[in-house]
C-alpha positions in Angstrom: -19.1 -34.8 -17.7 -17.6 -37.4 -15.2 -14.9 -37.2 -13.3 -11.8 -37.2 -15.2 -13.1 -37.1 -18.1 -15.4 -39.1 -20.4 -14.7 -42.9 -21.3 -13.3 -41.9 -24.5 -11.0 -39.3 -23.5 -9.5 -42.3 -20.7 -9.5 -44.1 -24.0 -7.2 -42.0 -25.4 -5.2 -41.1 -22.4 -4.3 -44.6 -22.2 -3.1 -44.9 -25.6 -1.1 -41.7 -25.4 0.9 -43.4 -22.6 1.2 -46.9 -23.9 2.4 -45.1 -27.1 4.9 -42.1 -24.6 6.3 -45.5 -22.7 6.7 -47.5 -26.0 8.7 -44.5 -27.3 11.2 -44.1 -24.2 11.6 -48.1 -24.4 12.7 -47.8 -28.1 14.8 -44.8 -27.2 16.2 -46.5 -24.2 17.1 -49.5 -26.9 18.7 -47.9 -29.3 21.2 -46.5 -26.1 21.7 -50.1 -24.6 22.5 -51.4 -28.3 24.7 -48.0 -29.2 27.1 -48.7 -26.3 27.1 -52.7 -27.8 28.6 -51.3 -31.5 24.9 -51.2 -32.8 23.5 -48.1 -34.3 19.9 -47.6 -35.2 19.6 -47.5 -39.2 16.6 -44.9 -39.2 14.4 -42.5 -37.1 12.0 -44.0 -38.0 9.5 -45.8 -35.4 6.2 -46.9 -35.5 4.7 -48.9 -38.9 1.5 -49.6 -40.4 -1.2 -46.6 -39.5 -3.8 -46.5 -42.5 -5.1 -43.8 -44.2 -8.0 -45.4 -45.4 -11.7 -44.3 -44.4 -12.4 -48.0 -45.4 -10.2 -49.4 -42.5 -10.9 -47.4 -39.8 -9.6 -50.6 -37.5 -6.1 -49.3 -38.2 -6.1 -45.7 -38.0 -3.7 -46.3 -34.9 -0.2 -47.7 -34.8 -0.4 -52.2 -34.3 3.2 -52.0 -33.8 6.6 -49.8 -34.0 9.9 -51.0 -34.4 14.0 -50.3 -34.7 16.0 -51.8 -37.0 20.2 -51.9 -35.8 23.7 -52.4 -37.9 27.1 -53.2 -36.9 28.7 -49.5 -35.9 31.1 -49.0 -38.8 30.2 -51.6 -41.0 28.7 -49.0 -43.7 32.5 -48.8 -44.9 33.2 -51.7 -45.5 31.2 -52.6 -48.9 28.8 -55.2 -49.0 29.7 -55.7 -45.1 26.3 -56.3 -43.9 25.1 -59.1 -43.3 22.7 -59.2 -40.6 20.6 -56.6 -38.8 18.9 -56.7 -35.5 15.5 -55.7 -34.1 14.0 -54.8 -31.4 9.9 -53.9 -31.9 7.0 -53.1 -29.8 3.6 -55.4 -31.2 0.5 -53.2 -29.1 -2.6 -55.2 -30.9 -3.1 -57.8 -33.4 -2.4 -57.1 -36.9 -4.4 -58.4 -40.1 -1.4 -61.5 -40.0 -1.0 -61.6 -36.1 -2.4 -62.3 -32.8 -1.5 -60.3 -29.7 -3.9 -60.5 -26.9 -1.3 -58.4 -24.8 1.2 -56.0 -26.0 5.2 -57.8 -26.7 8.3 -56.5 -27.2 10.3 -58.5 -30.4 13.4 -58.3 -30.4 15.8 -60.9 -33.5 17.9 -60.6 -36.0 17.7 -61.1 -40.0 20.3 -62.6 -41.7 21.2 -62.6 -45.4 22.9 -64.2 -47.9 24.8 -61.5 -49.7 26.2 -59.1 -47.7 25.3 -55.6 -48.9 26.6 -51.8 -47.8 24.7 -49.4 -46.4 22.9 -48.4 -49.4 21.4 -52.0 -50.6 20.7 -52.8 -47.0 18.2 -49.9 -46.6 16.1 -51.7 -49.5 16.7 -54.8 -48.5 14.5 -55.0 -45.2 11.2 -53.7 -44.5 9.4 -52.7 -41.1 7.1 -55.8 -41.1 10.4 -57.8 -40.4 9.6 -57.0 -37.3 6.9 -59.5 -36.9 9.0 -63.2 -38.0 8.4 -64.1 -34.8 4.8 -64.9 -35.5 5.7 -66.5 -38.6 8.2 -68.9 -37.5 8.5 -72.0 -36.0 9.9 -73.0 -32.7 13.5 -73.0 -33.4 16.0 -75.9 -33.6 18.3 -75.2 -30.3 17.3 -72.0 -28.8 14.2 -72.5 -26.5 12.1 -69.5 -26.4 12.8 -68.5 -30.0 11.5 -69.1 -33.7 13.0 -69.0 -36.7 12.1 -68.8 -40.3 13.3 -69.1 -43.3 13.9 -67.7 -46.9 10.5 -65.6 -47.8 9.6 -65.2 -51.7 8.9 -61.5 -50.2 12.8 -60.5 -49.5 15.0 -62.8 -51.6 18.1 -61.8 -50.1 16.5 -62.8 -46.7 18.4 -65.9 -45.9 16.6 -66.2 -42.0 15.4 -64.9 -38.9 15.5 -65.4 -35.6 13.6 -64.0 -32.7 11.9 -64.1 -29.3 9.3 -62.4 -27.7 8.9 -60.7 -23.7 5.8 -59.0 -22.7 5.7 -55.3 -22.7 4.7 -55.4 -19.1 7.5 -56.8 -17.3 10.3 -54.4 -18.9 9.3 -51.7 -16.2 12.7 -49.9 -16.3 16.2 -50.0 -18.1 17.7 -52.9 -16.2 14.9 -54.8 -17.2 14.7 -53.9 -20.8 18.7 -54.6 -20.9 18.5 -58.2 -18.7 15.5 -59.7 -20.5 15.5 -57.7 -23.9 19.1 -56.9 -25.4 21.3 -59.0 -23.3 19.7 -62.3 -24.2 19.7 -60.9 -28.5 23.1 -59.5 -27.8 24.7 -63.0 -26.2 22.8 -65.2 -29.1 24.2 -62.6 -31.9 28.1 -63.6 -30.0 27.4 -67.2 -29.5 25.6 -68.8 -33.2 27.5 -68.2 -36.6 24.6 -68.2 -38.6 20.8 -69.5 -38.5 19.8 -72.8 -39.8 17.7 -72.9 -42.9 14.1 -74.0 -42.2 11.0 -74.3 -44.2 9.9 -71.0 -45.7 7.0 -69.6 -43.0 4.9 -67.5 -45.2 4.5 -69.3 -49.1 
């Protein structure tokens, strides 16, 4: 046995640390978003695990994400016309390329406003991938946007950006690099421009 454990143990220890730090980042994002009037829609975080013996390359989570709605909007019938998100992409997926882990953030806007129950049925966790599908934003440098998709008929469009995960070393950096740009964008722009469908 090598000092400190085998190479396999070291590899899994590193993966556990990566997941733990990302969990803390997403919990911190919940706090920062909550302070600004946005609440997480679910307690679920990671997604896209495979239980199939035929897909061992997908036995670990490739990404994790959190979605947010405006506080109090559930009191309004049909009040949800946008959902914000913050997610972490750890590795490439079948439709994304990730050389180094990134934090992705953005908003999803909807054609027909929804109540909370309808909103729960009209977004999917894979929507945190829209930065990888989109085209350069027409007005905001460093962002990408995508238009309608056949997979979510009520989705009007998405606007997203990414930050290298390892650039975020504190709550202050998370706020400065992710939360502030996301909410500044939400506050200053009325809505996304329609673009060509990215995933047809």
